[in-house]
C-alpha positions as a Markdown table, in Angstrom:
| # | Residue | x | y | z |
|---|---|---|---|---|
| 1 | Met | 148.7 | -25.3 | 71.1 |
| 2 | Ala | 146.4 | -26.1 | 74.0 |
| 3 | Trp | 145.7 | -23.3 | 76.4 |
| 4 | Asn | 147.1 | -25.2 | 79.4 |
| 5 | Glu | 150.2 | -26.8 | 77.5 |
| 6 | Pro | 153.6 | -26.2 | 79.3 |
| 7 | Gly | 155.9 | -23.9 | 77.6 |
| 8 | Gly | 153.3 | -21.6 | 76.2 |
| 9 | Asn | 155.5 | -18.5 | 76.7 |
| 10 | Gly | 153.6 | -17.6 | 79.8 |
| 11 | Asn | 150.4 | -16.9 | 77.9 |
| 12 | Asn | 147.5 | -18.3 | 80.0 |
| 13 | Gln | 144.7 | -19.1 | 77.5 |
| 14 | Asp | 142.2 | -19.8 | 80.4 |
| 15 | Pro | 138.8 | -19.3 | 78.8 |
| 16 | Trp | 137.3 | -18.2 | 82.1 |
| 17 | Asn | 140.2 | -15.7 | 82.7 |
| 18 | Asn | 140.0 | -14.0 | 79.3 |
| 19 | Gly | 143.7 | -14.0 | 78.9 |
| 20 | Gly | 144.5 | -12.4 | 82.2 |
| 21 | Asp | 146.4 | -13.7 | 85.2 |
| 22 | Arg | 144.3 | -14.8 | 88.2 |
| 23 | Arg | 146.8 | -13.5 | 90.6 |
| 24 | Gly | 148.3 | -10.7 | 88.6 |
| 25 | Gly | 146.9 | -7.4 | 87.7 |
| 26 | Gly | 145.2 | -8.6 | 84.5 |
| 27 | Lys | 141.5 | -8.5 | 83.8 |
| 28 | Lys | 139.0 | -9.4 | 86.4 |
| 29 | Asp | 138.1 | -13.1 | 86.7 |
| 30 | Gln | 134.7 | -13.7 | 85.1 |
| 31 | Gly | 134.6 | -17.5 | 85.8 |
| 32 | Pro | 132.4 | -19.3 | 88.2 |
| 33 | Pro | 133.2 | -18.5 | 91.9 |
| 34 | Asp | 135.0 | -21.1 | 94.0 |
| 35 | Leu | 132.8 | -22.4 | 96.9 |
| 36 | Asp | 135.6 | -22.4 | 99.4 |
| 37 | Glu | 136.5 | -18.9 | 98.4 |
| 38 | Ala | 132.9 | -17.8 | 98.7 |
| 39 | Leu | 132.6 | -19.3 | 102.2 |
| 40 | Gln | 135.9 | -17.8 | 103.2 |
| 41 | Lys | 134.7 | -14.3 | 102.1 |
| 42 | Leu | 131.5 | -14.8 | 104.0 |
| 43 | Gln | 133.5 | -15.8 | 107.1 |
| 44 | Glu | 135.7 | -12.8 | 106.7 |
| 45 | Lys | 132.7 | -10.5 | 106.6 |
| 46 | Leu | 131.2 | -12.2 | 109.6 |
| 47 | Asn | 134.5 | -11.9 | 111.5 |
| 48 | Gly | 134.6 | -8.3 | 110.6 |
| 49 | Ile | 131.2 | -7.8 | 112.0 |
| 50 | Phe | 132.0 | -9.6 | 115.2 |
| 51 | Gly | 135.4 | -8.0 | 115.6 |
| 52 | Lys | 137.6 | -10.8 | 114.3 |
| 53 | Gly | 138.6 | -9.4 | 111.0 |
| 54 | Gly | 142.2 | -9.9 | 109.7 |
| 55 | Gly | 143.0 | -12.9 | 111.8 |
| 56 | Asn | 143.4 | -15.3 | 108.8 |
| 57 | Lys | 144.7 | -12.8 | 106.2 |
| 58 | Gly | 148.4 | -13.0 | 107.3 |
| 59 | Gly | 150.7 | -15.9 | 106.5 |
| 60 | Gly | 151.3 | -16.8 | 110.1 |
| 61 | Gly | 147.8 | -18.2 | 110.7 |
| 62 | Ser | 147.1 | -21.5 | 112.2 |
| 63 | Gly | 146.8 | -24.5 | 109.8 |
| 64 | Ser | 143.2 | -25.3 | 111.1 |
| 65 | Gly | 141.9 | -21.8 | 110.4 |
| 66 | Pro | 140.3 | -22.3 | 107.0 |
| 67 | Ser | 138.6 | -25.5 | 108.1 |
| 68 | Ala | 137.0 | -23.9 | 111.2 |
| 69 | Gly | 135.9 | -20.9 | 109.2 |
| 70 | Ser | 134.2 | -23.2 | 106.6 |
| 71 | Ser | 132.3 | -25.0 | 109.3 |
| 72 | Phe | 131.2 | -21.8 | 110.9 |
| 73 | Gly | 129.9 | -20.5 | 107.6 |
| 74 | Met | 127.9 | -23.6 | 107.0 |
| 75 | Leu | 126.3 | -23.3 | 110.4 |
| 76 | Val | 125.3 | -19.7 | 109.6 |
| 77 | Val | 123.8 | -20.6 | 106.3 |
| 78 | Val | 121.9 | -23.4 | 107.9 |
| 79 | Ala | 120.7 | -21.1 | 110.7 |
| 80 | Val | 119.5 | -18.5 | 108.1 |
| 81 | Val | 117.6 | -21.2 | 106.1 |
| 82 | Leu | 116.0 | -22.4 | 109.2 |
| 83 | Leu | 115.0 | -18.9 | 110.3 |
| 84 | Val | 113.4 | -18.3 | 106.9 |
| 85 | Gly | 111.5 | -21.6 | 107.0 |
| 86 | Trp | 110.4 | -20.9 | 110.6 |
| 87 | Ala | 109.1 | -17.4 | 109.6 |
| 88 | Ala | 107.3 | -18.9 | 106.6 |
| 89 | Met | 105.5 | -21.3 | 108.7 |
| 90 | Gly | 103.9 | -18.5 | 110.7 |
| 91 | Phe | 101.7 | -17.4 | 107.8 |
| 92 | Tyr | 98.1 | -18.6 | 107.7 |
| 93 | Thr | 94.6 | -17.5 | 106.4 |
| 94 | Val | 91.4 | -17.0 | 108.4 |
| 95 | Asp | 88.2 | -17.4 | 106.4 |
| 96 | Gln | 85.5 | -14.8 | 106.3 |
| 97 | Gln | 83.2 | -17.0 | 108.5 |
| 98 | Glu | 85.9 | -17.8 | 111.0 |
| 99 | Arg | 87.7 | -16.1 | 113.9 |
| 100 | Gly | 91.1 | -17.1 | 115.3 |
| 101 | Val | 92.0 | -17.4 | 119.0 |
| 102 | Val | 95.7 | -16.8 | 119.5 |
| 103 | Leu | 97.5 | -18.4 | 122.6 |
| 104 | Arg | 101.0 | -17.2 | 123.2 |
| 105 | Leu | 102.9 | -19.6 | 125.3 |
| 106 | Gly | 99.7 | -21.1 | 126.5 |
| 107 | Lys | 98.0 | -17.7 | 127.5 |
| 108 | Tyr | 95.3 | -15.9 | 125.6 |
| 109 | His | 96.8 | -13.1 | 123.5 |
| 110 | Glu | 94.3 | -11.9 | 120.9 |
| 111 | Thr | 91.5 | -12.8 | 118.5 |
| 112 | Val | 92.3 | -12.4 | 114.8 |
| 113 | Met | 89.9 | -11.4 | 112.1 |
| 114 | Pro | 89.5 | -12.8 | 108.6 |
| 115 | Gly | 92.4 | -12.3 | 106.2 |
| 116 | Leu | 96.1 | -13.2 | 105.9 |
| 117 | Gln | 97.7 | -13.4 | 109.3 |
| 118 | Trp | 101.2 | -14.1 | 110.8 |
| 119 | Asn | 102.1 | -15.4 | 114.2 |
| 120 | Pro | 105.4 | -16.8 | 115.3 |
| 121 | Pro | 105.4 | -20.6 | 115.2 |
| 122 | Leu | 106.0 | -22.6 | 118.2 |
| 123 | Ile | 105.3 | -19.6 | 120.3 |
| 124 | Asp | 101.8 | -18.8 | 119.3 |
| 125 | Asp | 99.0 | -21.4 | 119.0 |
| 126 | Val | 96.1 | -20.4 | 116.7 |
| 127 | Thr | 92.7 | -22.1 | 116.9 |
| 128 | Thr | 90.1 | -21.1 | 114.2 |
| 129 | Glu | 86.4 | -21.5 | 114.8 |
| 130 | Asn | 83.4 | -20.9 | 112.5 |
| 131 | Val | 81.1 | -18.4 | 114.1 |
| 132 | Thr | 78.3 | -18.4 | 111.4 |
| 133 | Arg | 77.6 | -22.1 | 110.8 |
| 134 | Val | 74.4 | -23.3 | 112.5 |
| 135 | Ser | 75.0 | -26.7 | 114.2 |
| 136 | Ala | 72.2 | -29.0 | 115.3 |
| 137 | Tyr | 71.9 | -31.5 | 118.2 |
| 138 | Glu | 68.9 | -33.9 | 118.7 |
| 139 | His | 67.7 | -35.2 | 122.0 |
| 140 | Arg | 64.9 | -37.7 | 122.9 |
| 141 | Ser | 63.8 | -39.2 | 126.2 |
| 142 | Leu | 60.9 | -40.2 | 128.4 |
| 143 | Met | 59.9 | -37.6 | 130.9 |
| 144 | Leu | 57.4 | -37.2 | 133.8 |
| 145 | Thr | 54.9 | -34.3 | 133.6 |
| 146 | Glu | 53.4 | -32.3 | 136.4 |
| 147 | Asp | 50.2 | -34.4 | 136.5 |
| 148 | Glu | 52.3 | -37.6 | 136.9 |
| 149 | Asn | 52.1 | -38.8 | 133.3 |
| 150 | Ile | 54.9 | -40.0 | 131.1 |
| 151 | Val | 55.5 | -38.5 | 127.7 |
| 152 | Asp | 58.0 | -39.2 | 124.9 |
| 153 | Val | 59.6 | -35.9 | 123.8 |
| 154 | Ser | 62.0 | -35.4 | 120.9 |
| 155 | Met | 63.5 | -32.1 | 120.2 |
| 156 | Thr | 66.3 | -30.5 | 118.0 |
| 157 | Val | 68.7 | -27.8 | 119.3 |
| 158 | Gln | 70.2 | -25.4 | 116.9 |
| 159 | Tyr | 73.1 | -23.3 | 118.0 |
| 160 | Val | 76.1 | -21.1 | 116.8 |
| 161 | Ile | 79.4 | -20.1 | 118.4 |
| 162 | Ser | 78.9 | -16.5 | 119.5 |
| 163 | Asp | 82.2 | -16.1 | 121.5 |
| 164 | Pro | 85.1 | -18.1 | 120.2 |
| 165 | Val | 87.3 | -17.2 | 123.2 |
| 166 | Lys | 84.9 | -18.7 | 125.7 |
| 167 | Tyr | 84.2 | -21.6 | 123.4 |
| 168 | Val | 88.0 | -22.5 | 123.2 |
| 169 | Leu | 89.2 | -21.6 | 126.7 |
| 170 | Lys | 86.4 | -21.6 | 129.3 |
| 171 | Val | 84.9 | -25.1 | 128.9 |
| 172 | Arg | 86.8 | -28.3 | 128.1 |
| 173 | Asp | 84.0 | -29.8 | 126.0 |
| 174 | Pro | 81.2 | -27.3 | 125.1 |
| 175 | Lys | 79.2 | -29.8 | 123.1 |
| 176 | Ser | 79.0 | -32.3 | 125.9 |
| 177 | Ser | 77.9 | -29.5 | 128.3 |
| 178 | Leu | 75.3 | -28.5 | 125.8 |
| 179 | Glu | 73.9 | -32.1 | 125.6 |
| 180 | His | 73.6 | -32.4 | 129.4 |
| 181 | Ala | 72.2 | -28.9 | 129.8 |
| 182 | Ser | 69.6 | -29.6 | 127.1 |
| 183 | Glu | 68.2 | -32.6 | 128.9 |
| 184 | Ser | 68.1 | -30.8 | 132.2 |
| 185 | Ala | 66.3 | -27.8 | 130.7 |
| 186 | Leu | 63.8 | -30.1 | 128.9 |
| 187 | Arg | 63.0 | -32.2 | 132.0 |
| 188 | His | 62.6 | -29.1 | 134.1 |
| 189 | Thr | 60.1 | -27.5 | 131.6 |
| 190 | Val | 58.2 | -30.7 | 131.0 |
| 191 | Gly | 58.0 | -31.4 | 134.7 |
| 192 | Ser | 56.3 | -28.1 | 135.3 |
| 193 | Ser | 53.7 | -28.6 | 132.5 |
| 194 | Glu | 50.7 | -30.8 | 132.1 |
| 195 | Met | 50.5 | -33.6 | 129.6 |
| 196 | Asn | 47.4 | -32.2 | 127.8 |
| 197 | Ser | 49.2 | -28.9 | 126.9 |
| 198 | Ile | 52.3 | -30.8 | 125.8 |
| 199 | Leu | 50.5 | -33.2 | 123.5 |
| 200 | Thr | 48.2 | -30.6 | 121.9 |
| 201 | Ala | 48.7 | -26.9 | 121.6 |
| 202 | Gly | 51.5 | -26.3 | 124.1 |
| 203 | Arg | 54.5 | -27.4 | 121.9 |
| 204 | Glu | 55.5 | -23.9 | 120.9 |
| 205 | Val | 55.3 | -22.6 | 124.4 |
| 206 | Leu | 57.3 | -25.6 | 125.5 |
| 207 | Gly | 60.0 | -24.9 | 122.9 |
| 208 | Asn | 60.3 | -21.3 | 123.9 |
| 209 | Asp | 60.6 | -22.1 | 127.6 |
| 210 | Val | 63.3 | -24.7 | 126.9 |
| 211 | Lys | 65.2 | -22.2 | 124.7 |
| 212 | Gln | 65.2 | -19.5 | 127.4 |
| 213 | Arg | 66.3 | -21.9 | 130.1 |
| 214 | Leu | 69.0 | -23.5 | 128.0 |
| 215 | Gln | 70.4 | -20.2 | 127.0 |
| 216 | Asn | 70.6 | -19.2 | 130.7 |
| 217 | Tyr | 72.5 | -22.4 | 131.3 |
| 218 | Met | 75.0 | -21.7 | 128.5 |
| 219 | Asp | 75.6 | -18.2 | 129.7 |
| 220 | Gly | 76.2 | -19.4 | 133.2 |
| 221 | Tyr | 78.7 | -22.1 | 132.0 |
| 222 | Gln | 80.4 | -19.5 | 129.7 |
| 223 | Thr | 80.4 | -21.9 | 126.8 |
| 224 | Gly | 80.3 | -19.2 | 124.1 |
| 225 | Leu | 77.3 | -20.8 | 122.5 |
| 226 | Arg | 74.1 | -19.1 | 121.4 |
| 227 | Ile | 70.9 | -21.1 | 121.0 |
| 228 | Thr | 69.1 | -20.0 | 117.9 |
| 229 | Gln | 66.1 | -22.4 | 117.8 |
| 230 | Ile | 64.5 | -25.2 | 119.7 |
| 231 | Asn | 62.1 | -27.5 | 117.6 |
| 232 | Ile | 59.8 | -29.9 | 119.5 |
| 233 | Lys | 59.7 | -32.6 | 116.7 |
| 234 | Glu | 57.4 | -35.0 | 118.5 |
| 235 | Ala | 55.6 | -35.2 | 121.8 |
| 236 | Lys | 53.5 | -38.4 | 122.4 |
| 237 | Ala | 52.5 | -40.8 | 125.0 |
| 238 | Pro | 54.5 | -44.1 | 125.5 |
| 239 | Ser | 53.8 | -46.8 | 122.9 |
| 240 | Gln | 52.1 | -49.0 | 125.5 |
| 241 | Val | 49.3 | -46.6 | 125.9 |
| 242 | Gln | 49.3 | -44.8 | 122.6 |
| 243 | Asp | 46.0 | -46.2 | 121.4 |
| 244 | Ala | 44.1 | -44.9 | 124.4 |
| 245 | Phe | 45.7 | -41.4 | 124.0 |
| 246 | Asp | 44.7 | -41.4 | 120.3 |
| 247 | Asp | 41.2 | -42.0 | 121.3 |
| 248 | Val | 41.2 | -39.2 | 123.9 |
| 249 | Ile | 42.8 | -36.8 | 121.3 |
| 250 | Lys | 40.2 | -37.7 | 118.7 |
| 251 | Ala | 37.4 | -37.1 | 121.2 |
| 252 | Arg | 38.8 | -33.7 | 122.0 |
| 253 | Glu | 39.1 | -32.9 | 118.3 |
| 254 | Asp | 35.4 | -33.8 | 117.8 |
| 255 | Glu | 34.5 | -31.6 | 120.7 |
| 256 | Gln | 36.4 | -28.7 | 119.3 |
| 257 | Arg | 34.9 | -29.3 | 115.8 |
| 258 | Ser | 31.3 | -29.3 | 117.4 |
| 259 | Ile | 32.2 | -26.0 | 119.2 |
| 260 | Asn | 33.4 | -24.5 | 116.0 |
| 261 | Gln | 30.2 | -25.6 | 114.1 |
| 262 | Ser | 28.1 | -24.1 | 116.9 |
| 263 | Glu | 30.0 | -20.8 | 116.8 |
| 264 | Ser | 29.6 | -20.7 | 113.0 |
| 265 | Tyr | 25.8 | -21.3 | 113.3 |
| 266 | Arg | 25.6 | -18.6 | 115.9 |
| 267 | Asn | 27.5 | -16.2 | 113.8 |
| 268 | Gly | 25.1 | -16.8 | 110.9 |
| 269 | Ile | 21.9 | -16.6 | 112.9 |
| 270 | Val | 22.6 | -13.7 | 115.3 |
| 271 | Pro | 23.4 | -11.2 | 112.6 |
| 272 | Glu | 20.4 | -12.2 | 110.6 |
| 273 | Ala | 18.1 | -11.9 | 113.6 |
| 274 | Arg | 19.5 | -8.5 | 114.4 |
| 275 | Gly | 19.0 | -7.4 | 110.8 |
| 276 | Asn | 15.3 | -8.6 | 110.9 |
| 277 | Ala | 14.8 | -6.8 | 114.1 |
| 278 | Gln | 16.3 | -3.6 | 112.7 |
| 279 | Arg | 14.2 | -3.9 | 109.6 |
| 280 | Met | 11.0 | -4.3 | 111.7 |
| 281 | Lys | 12.0 | -1.2 | 113.7 |
| 282 | Glu | 12.4 | 0.8 | 110.5 |
| 283 | Glu | 9.1 | -0.4 | 109.1 |
| 284 | Ala | 7.4 | 0.5 | 112.4 |
| 285 | Asn | 9.0 | 3.9 | 112.3 |
| 286 | Gly | 8.0 | 4.4 | 108.6 |
| 287 | Tyr | 4.4 | 3.3 | 109.5 |
| 288 | Arg | 4.3 | 5.7 | 112.4 |
| 289 | Glu | 5.6 | 8.5 | 110.2 |
| 290 | Arg | 3.1 | 7.8 | 107.5 |
| 291 | Val | 0.1 | 7.6 | 109.9 |
| 292 | Val | 1.1 | 10.7 | 111.7 |
| 293 | Ala | 1.6 | 12.5 | 108.4 |
| 294 | Gln | -1.7 | 11.3 | 107.0 |
| 295 | Ala | -3.5 | 12.4 | 110.2 |
| 296 | Glu | -1.8 | 15.8 | 110.1 |
| 297 | Gly | -2.8 | 16.1 | 106.4 |
| 298 | Asp | -6.5 | 15.1 | 107.2 |
| 299 | Ala | -6.6 | 17.6 | 110.0 |
| 300 | Lys | -5.2 | 20.4 | 107.8 |
| 301 | Arg | -7.7 | 19.4 | 105.0 |
| 302 | Phe | -10.6 | 19.4 | 107.4 |
| 303 | Thr | -9.5 | 22.8 | 108.7 |
| 304 | Ser | -9.3 | 24.1 | 105.1 |
| 305 | Leu | -12.7 | 22.6 | 104.3 |
| 306 | Leu | -14.2 | 24.1 | 107.5 |
| 307 | Thr | -13.0 | 27.5 | 106.4 |
| 308 | Glu | -14.6 | 27.0 | 102.9 |
| 309 | Tyr | -17.8 | 25.7 | 104.4 |
| 310 | Gln | -18.1 | 28.7 | 106.7 |
| 311 | Lys | -17.7 | 31.0 | 103.6 |
| 312 | Ala | -20.3 | 29.1 | 101.4 |
| 313 | Pro | -22.2 | 26.3 | 103.2 |
| 314 | Glu | -24.5 | 25.3 | 100.4 |
| 315 | Val | -21.9 | 25.0 | 97.7 |
| 316 | Thr | -19.5 | 23.2 | 100.0 |
| 317 | Arg | -22.3 | 20.8 | 101.1 |
| 318 | Glu | -23.2 | 20.0 | 97.4 |
| 319 | Arg | -19.6 | 19.5 | 96.6 |
| 320 | Leu | -19.0 | 17.1 | 99.4 |
| 321 | Tyr | -22.2 | 15.1 | 98.4 |
| 322 | Leu | -21.1 | 14.8 | 94.8 |
| 323 | Asp | -17.6 | 13.6 | 95.8 |
| 324 | Ala | -19.1 | 11.1 | 98.2 |
| 325 | Met | -21.4 | 9.7 | 95.5 |
| 326 | Glu | -18.6 | 9.6 | 93.0 |
| 327 | Ser | -16.5 | 7.5 | 95.3 |
| 328 | Val | -19.3 | 5.2 | 96.1 |
| 329 | Tyr | -20.4 | 4.5 | 92.5 |
| 330 | Ala | -17.0 | 4.4 | 91.1 |
| 331 | Ser | -16.5 | 1.0 | 92.8 |
| 332 | Asn | -20.0 | -0.3 | 92.2 |
| 333 | Ala | -20.8 | -2.8 | 89.3 |
| 334 | Lys | -24.4 | -1.5 | 88.9 |
| 335 | Val | -25.2 | 1.1 | 86.3 |
| 336 | Leu | -28.2 | 3.4 | 86.9 |
| 337 | Val | -29.7 | 5.2 | 83.9 |
| 338 | Asp | -32.5 | 7.7 | 84.3 |
| 339 | Val | -34.6 | 7.7 | 81.1 |
| 340 | Glu | -37.7 | 9.9 | 81.0 |
| 341 | Gly | -40.8 | 8.3 | 79.4 |
| 342 | Gly | -41.8 | 4.7 | 78.9 |
| 343 | Asn | -39.6 | 3.9 | 75.9 |
| 344 | Asn | -38.1 | 0.5 | 75.8 |
| 345 | Met | -34.4 | 0.4 | 76.3 |
| 346 | Met | -32.1 | -2.4 | 75.2 |
| 347 | Tyr | -30.1 | -3.8 | 78.1 |
| 348 | Leu | -26.3 | -3.4 | 77.7 |
| 349 | Pro | -24.0 | -5.4 | 79.9 |
| 350 | Leu | -22.2 | -2.3 | 81.3 |
| 351 | Asp | -21.0 | -4.3 | 84.3 |
| 352 | Lys | -19.2 | -6.8 | 82.0 |
| 353 | Leu | -17.7 | -4.0 | 80.0 |
| 354 | Thr | -16.2 | -2.5 | 83.1 |
| 355 | Glu | -14.9 | -5.9 | 84.2 |
| 356 | Ser | -13.2 | -6.4 | 80.8 |
| 357 | Arg | -10.6 | -3.7 | 81.5 |
| 358 | Pro | -7.1 | -4.8 | 82.5 |
| 359 | Arg | -6.2 | -5.4 | 86.1 |
| 360 | Thr | -4.8 | -2.7 | 88.3 |
| 361 | Ala | -1.3 | -2.7 | 89.8 |
| 362 | Thr | -2.7 | -4.2 | 93.0 |
| 363 | Gly | -3.8 | -7.4 | 91.2 |
| 364 | Ser | -7.5 | -6.9 | 91.8 |
| 365 | Asn | -9.9 | -8.1 | 89.1 |
| 366 | Thr | -12.3 | -5.2 | 89.7 |
| 367 | Ser | -11.4 | -2.2 | 87.7 |
| 368 | Arg | -12.6 | 1.3 | 88.7 |
| 369 | Leu | -13.7 | 4.0 | 86.3 |
| 370 | Asn | -13.1 | 7.5 | 87.1 |
| 371 | Ser | -15.9 | 10.1 | 86.5 |
| 372 | Ser | -14.7 | 11.2 | 83.1 |
| 373 | Glu | -14.6 | 7.7 | 81.7 |
| 374 | Leu | -18.0 | 6.9 | 83.2 |
| 375 | Arg | -19.4 | 10.0 | 81.6 |
| 376 | Asp | -18.0 | 9.0 | 78.2 |
| 377 | Val | -19.5 | 5.5 | 78.4 |
| 378 | Thr | -22.8 | 6.9 | 79.4 |
| 379 | Asn | -22.9 | 9.3 | 76.6 |
| 380 | Gln | -22.1 | 6.5 | 74.1 |
| 381 | Val | -25.0 | 4.4 | 75.5 |
| 382 | Ile | -27.4 | 7.3 | 75.4 |
| 383 | Glu | -26.4 | 8.0 | 71.8 |
| 384 | Gln | -27.0 | 4.3 | 70.8 |
| 385 | Leu | -30.4 | 4.3 | 72.5 |
| 386 | Arg | -31.4 | 7.5 | 70.7 |
| 387 | Gln | -30.5 | 6.0 | 67.3 |
| 388 | Arg | -32.5 | 2.8 | 68.1 |
| 389 | Gln | -35.5 | 4.9 | 69.3 |
| 390 | Gln | -35.5 | 6.9 | 66.0 |
| 391 | Ser | -35.3 | 3.8 | 63.9 |
| 392 | Thr | -38.3 | 2.3 | 65.8 |
| 393 | Ser | -40.4 | 5.5 | 65.3 |
| 394 | Arg | -39.8 | 5.4 | 61.5 |
| 395 | Glu | -41.0 | 1.8 | 61.3 |
| 396 | Val | -44.1 | 2.5 | 63.3 |
| 397 | Arg | -45.0 | 5.4 | 60.9 |
């Protein structure tokens, strides 16, 4: 028999009721809840909260009560869903390089740091700005210098956002203000400089002056920008007179090169001359010391000799004579031999023998024999002469 067939002896075989009566005291209903019943329970709870509980529980209620309660419950659910969605829209993330400027109802409220943040949507307006990225802006124009010449200057401005609050709130268009201020600062600096310094070695100074003046402008305008670098990319004369300026620059470079060469030559000659002068001074000082020392030595030697002469005049006089003769004959090429009697003597080229000796350290061809060497040579010659004389005497006999 089917579970819902009439005449089933009052047994309700509803599979969602587990054999119990939905309205009786049987087992609790385990089936899916009815939507109208769920809405009615929610309405009853809300009525109990707002002080309207029990109004629809009795049988004497109005016929429109359940319909009105269902509509109110739907509105509450929709309101809760909208509230959750509105709250979920308030979550956002600020990157590590960014800062967030929060405006509450159009007025500055706070600056948020990196991380996950929440602000009520439609009430707070959050603007995030990157405070570490370096941006660049290029500017180029013709300008008049202090000496009434026209130059074509091109520069690059690098900047970062240092104060996001001022960048967002104080100025309507900070980048446009930066462009106008860059041109003003560059014209003011170029107008107070000469063309020669701008075209040659004054670019770095020009860039520093423009950077300082432009930063003062940005601080005065409260743009929240910080100028990091000014690069003067190009500074040249107008194209109509560029050839003439190139010739002038080339002549100046030649002048500077000649000056550098002269400085290099001077730096090489002057130290050398100073060194030669110092060497000559040292040699003169050495010669002076040597002469003075020699003179002092001669004086001391003469004093000592005088003392010895006073003690033994004859011996000292003989000794001086022998020393003088030895010094004279030591450098003489003549050889004097004193031979008693009229014996014939064979001539020996003693002068040639003395010249056959090796050269001295001074490079002179004349060699000098000391007294001992001269005595040995003389003894050898005398011995040879004696032997020849003895052989001659034997032949005569």
